[in-house]
N, C-alpha and C positions, 0 to 999 in steps of 0.2 A: 494611295492606290488610285489608280486611273481606270476610266471606262472609255478609253480611246477606241475609235471605231476601226482601227487599223491593227489587227493582231500580228505579232511577230511570230516567226517560226522558229526563233532561238529559244534556248532554255530559259532565257530571261523573261519569256513571255507568260511564265506560269510558276506557281509556288511549288516546287518539286517535293519538299518535305510533306506538304498538305496532301498533295495527290498520293504520296506513298502511304501516308497514315490512312486515308480513307480506303485505299485498294487493300491494305493489310488487314483491316477489320472486316472487309468484305470476303476477303480469302480465308478467314478463320472458318468460314462454312466449309470450305475445301479440305480444311484440317480434320474437321469432324466427319466429313465425307469419307476421306482415308481411314481415320481411326475406327468408325463404326462398321466399315466393310471388313477390316483386318483383324478387329479384336477377338472375333469368334474363334480364330485359328487356334489360340492357346486354350480355349475353353471347350472345344467340341468334344474331345475324347472323354474328359470327366463329366461333361453334361450328358453324354450318350450313355454312359454307365449309370448315372444317378437316375435318369428318366427311364432307363430299360429300354431304350429305342434301338430298333434295327438299322440297317445301312440305309435303306430307302427313306425312312422317315427322318433319319439325321440329315441326310443329303437334302430333304425338302425344307427342314428347319433352318439349314444353312442359306439355301438359295432363296428362301421366301422374301428375304430383305431386298432381292433384286427386283422381284415383282413389285414391291412397294416403291423402289427407286423409280421404276418405269411409270407408275401411276403419278407420283410426286412430280416428276419432271414434266409429265404431260400437262398436268393441271397448273404448275408453278408460273409458267409463262402468261398464261391468260389471268391468273390471280394477281400477278405483279402489275399487269396493265389496268387492273381495276382498283386495287387497294394501295399499290405503291411497291417499290423494291424493298424498302426498309421493313415494312410491316410483314413481308413475307419472310424476311431474315428472322425476326423476332418469333414468327410462327414455326419457322424450322427449328429454332433454339428450343422451343417448348417441346416440340416433338422428340428431339434428341434426348432431352432431359427425361420425359416420360418413358421412353424406350430404354434408357440405361437403368432407370430404377425398376422398371417392370421386369427386364431381363435378368437383372441381378436377383430378383426376388421371385422368379417364376416357379410356379409349382409343378408344371409338367410341359410336355411338348405342345399342347393346344395353346396355352396362354403365351408361351414363349414364341410361337409362329406369330401371334397377335402383335407382340412387342417388337419383333424383328420386322414386321411390316409397317409399324408405326416409325421405327427408326429408319426404314428405307424410305418412307414418304419423305422424311426430314432430309435424308441424303439427296433424293431426287430433286427436291426444292433448292437445296444449296447448290447442286451441280448446274441449275439454270441461272439463279439469281446472282451468283458470285460473278461470273464472266460479264452479264448483262450490266450490272452495277459498275463494275470496273471499267467496262469499255466506255460507259457512258459519262464517267467523271474524269477520265484520262485525256489529256491532249494527244493529238496524233503522233507527235514525235516520240512519246514514250509509251503509247498504248500497248504495244506489243510486250514490253518488259513488264508493264503492270498486269496484263492479262496472264503472263506466264506465272505470275505469283500464285495463281489458282492450283497449276499443277504442282508447283513448289509445296504448297499447303498440303495437297493430297498425299504426295509421296512422303512428306514429313509425318503426317497422320498415320500413315501406314507403319512407318518406322517406330514411331512412339508406341503404337498399339503392340506391336510385335516384342518390342524391348520391355514394356510394362508387363505384358503376359508372361515373359521370361523371368523377370524380377519378382512378380507376385507368386508365380509358381515355385520359385527357388526359396523365397522367404517362408513359404508353407511347407515345403518339402514335397510338393507336388500339387497339380492343379486340382486334385480331388480332395485334399487335406484342408481342414478347417483352419483359417487364417485368423479371424476376429469376429465378435459379436455372434458366434456360433454360425457363421456363414463360411462355405467353401471358397477356396481360393478363385475357382472359376467365376463364382458370382461377383467377386470384387473386381475381377477383370472387366466386367461390364459397368459396374458401379463407378469406376474411376472416370468414366466418360462424363458423369455429371459436372465435374469441376470445369472441363472444356465447354460443355454446353452453356453453363451459367455465365462464364466468361464471354462467350459469343453473344448471347442475349444482352448481357449488360453493356458491352461495347457497342453493338449494332443499335442499342437505343440512344447513343451519343452522336451518331453520324447524321448528316442531312439526307434528305431524300434526293433521288437523282434530278438534276435540273430539266432533263428531258421529260421526265414524268410530270414535273410540276408545270412545265409550259402547256403539256397535253391537258392537264385538268384545269387550266386557266389561272394558275398561280405565278404569273409571270414575275411578280415582284419578288417572291420568295425564291424563284429561280435565279433571278439577277444576283440576289444576295449570295446564294451558294455559289454561283460562277465567279463572284468577286473574291471568294476565298481561295479559289483555284487559279484563276488567270489574272496576271498582272495588267494586261491590255486586252482590248477587242471584246469585252463583255457584250456590249450593246450589239455587235456584229454577229457574235455567236447566238444571242437571243433571236435575232432576225433569221439566222440560218435555220435554227430549230423551228421556228414558226413556219418557216418555208416548207418543211416536210411534215409538219404535224398541224392539224386542224383540231380545234378545241372540241369539236363534236365528234371526231372520229374515235371509235373504240374497236380495238383490234377484235377479230374473230377468225375462226379457221376459214371462213369465206374469202378472207382477204389474202389467204395463201395460195388461192386458185387463180389460174389464168382465165380470161374472158371466155375462152371456148371450152373451159373444163380442164381438169388435171392441175396438179401443183405447179407453182411457179418454178422455173428452172434452178433459181438460187436456192429455193427450199429443198429441191431434190439434191443439190450439191452439198448442203448442210447435212442432210440425212446420210448420204453416202459417205462423207468424211467420218461420221459418228460410226457407222458400221465397219468400215475399214480399220478404224482405230482399234476395234474389238477383235475383227476376224483375223488379225495378224496374230492372235493367240497370247497377247501380253499377260493377261490374267491367268492363263495356264501356268505360267512361270511363278505367279504369286500364290495361286490357290493349291495347285499340285506339285510345287517345286520337290518337295520331299521324295515324291516318287522317282523324279528325274535324278536328283543326287544320290538316292540309295542305289539306284540302277548303275551307277558308275562307280560304286564302291564306297560310299560314304555311310558312316553309322547314322543313326537317327539324330543323335545330338549334334553330330557335325552338319547333317542336313539343316537343322534349325539355325545353327550358326551361319551357314551359308545363305539362307534366306534373309537373315538380318543384314549380312554384307551386301547382298543383292539390292536391298532397299536403301542402303547408304549410297551405294553406287547410282541408284536412281535419283537420289536427292543431288549428287554432285554434277550429273550430267544435265539436270534441270537447270542449275545455275549457268551451265554452258549455253542452253538455250536462251535464257533471259539476257545473256550478253550479246547473243548474235541476232535474236529476232527482229530488232529494230535496224540493224546494220545490213544484213544481207536479205531480208525479207522472208516472208512466209512460205511462198512457193519452193524457193531453192532449198530451204530446210527439209520441207516435206519430200522434195525429190532425193536429197542425200539420204534421209531416213529410210525411204522405200528401197532404195538400192542396198543400203547396208543390211536392212532387215531381210531382203530377199537372199542375200548371199549367206549371212549367218544362219537363218532358218534353213536354207537349202543344204548347208554342211551338216546340221543336226539330222536332217531327214536321211542324207546318205549314211551318216555313221550309223543310225540306227537300223537302217536297211541291211547292213552288213553285220549286225551283232548276231551271236549265237543265241538261241532261246533256251533258257535253262529253268526248268520248273515254272514254265509260263512267263518268264521275265527276261528282258534282254540282258546278256552278260557281255559287257565291253572289255576289250583288252585295255592295259593301262594307257597306252598311246590314244586309242580311240576315246577312252573316258575323258582324258585331258582335253582332246580336241572338242568333245561334246561340251565340256565345262567352258571352255573359252568361246565357243560358238554361241552358248546360251547368254553369257555375260556380255558379249558383243551385241547380241539382239537387245538386251536391255539398254546398253549404251546408246544404240542408234535410235531405239523408241524414245527413251527417256529425253535425248537432246532434241528430238524433233517431233514425231507425231504425238506424243503425250502432251506436251504444252501447247503446241502450235494449234491443234484442233480446237482446243478451248478458246484460244485467242481468236480465231476465225469465227467460231460460233458466236463470239460476243460481239463482233464487229462487222460480219460480212452482210447483215440484213439491214434494211432500211429502218428508220425510226417507227414507222407505222406498224411493222410486223415483228420487230425484233423480239418482244417477249414471247409471242405465240409460236414463232417459227423456231426460236431457241428451244422452246419447250417441247415441240414436236421432234427435233433432231436429238435432244438429250434423251427423250424417251426411247427413241430407235436405238441410241447407244445402250441403254440399259437392257433393252431387249436383246440386242446382239450380244451383250455381255452374258445374259442369262442363256442364251443359245449355245455359245462357245464353252461355258463353264460346265453345263449339264451334258454336252455331247462329247466332252473330252474322254470320260471314262470309256465310253462305247468305242470311240476312235482308237484309244489306246489298246483295247482288247484285241482290235484288228492288227495293230502294230504302231509303236511310236513313230515309225517311219511314215505311216499313213497321216497320222495327225500332224507332224510338222511338215510334211509335204503339201497338205491342204493349207497350212499357214504361209508357206513359201508362195504358193499360187495367189493368195490373196495379197501378200506383200507385192508381188510383181504387178498384179492388176491395179494396186493402189498407185504404182509408179505412173502407169499409163492414164489412169484417171486424172492425177494431178496434171500431167502434161496437157491433156485435152480440155479440161473443165474448171479447174480451180483459178480464181482470179487472184492477182495481188493486191493486197489492201495496205501495204505499207505506206504509211504517211498520209492516207486518204482519210479526210474528216468524216465522222459518222453521217453527217447531212449530205455528204456527196455519194454515199453508197446507193447503188442501183436498186 
């Protein structure tokens, strides 16, 4: 193994298997991110009945996790700059474990909210630390593909949560039936997360700290050792590049995100806007409220659940497409394709529902209109899953310079969770006006995202992190 000063741009310049190993361990946080946010779908009906909750309280129990996500994301970036990336992963694993056990054994809605918020803190932390760590250990040539593992892990976590909910409920004969140890099936849905959380914590303890963080705190020798396991050549050159952008005394704060004359740096605003647009196109409406859509086009409740699982599988497949393309055609082009495709597919859904008859307060679609809505909804998932889903996480992990990365990523991720909360909680009221109105709003946001990318989003393909503005 050599420490030659001239790095090569070829794949021979780094240990691919080692990079994939480190990125995969970090991305397990994304798996728990997806699992934790989706697992409540199968439990909510039985939990509502057991706790005697009304609709409003049930909605808050479900959405309270998103508030925890926002706080966790807001704080995780700064915490990662102070105690390191790996320690934040371990802290997130602890919060996932505590939340899973607490939720599975909850006595009522009050403590369930507490456990959901704790889990949300872990999700928020994982949503920041995984893309940051992956970007910092990945060579520029494959950084996009490695960064996309975060989204692949998220959608896989969603799929596994939905599948495990379905299997546990089936084994018990219903989510409200006792399955084992005197606990109802819905409680076991939460408890299954303990296995993944413990695996995440155990594996995170085996990976090295980010070399950029190590240089930042003055442990240059350790940083060189870590880089030597990743790079075949150019370790000394990379250390000098990192030192060029990081001073040992510098410690990021929110003041670093501001321009000299006041206001946030333009690149920070771009990160926030990317996060908000990713949510304002309404992707989580498809996952959180999909049964309403499918039943409105004639599906039974059982078929609607099956369609949700199929949609989650589709999301996994198209994320693999993004992994194959992101380092070949670049981030901007993928976002542009996604924005255009989402605008058309969402627009079709808005038009279809605007023409639907209203029967007993719900849209009644003809067979042809229902099929059109079904195809349009799945097309939307395809365009999102292959572009904006993974690419935004890639960009957030790499677009900020070394000095502000953790803090800026935390702020952008917090904005994403706040936008998620806003979209998720506003959809029922928008749907009361009409599904055409809700999907019309998402269509407008998708179109605005296209204009935003054209005007403001930089291409980061192949650019080393040390060269980010």
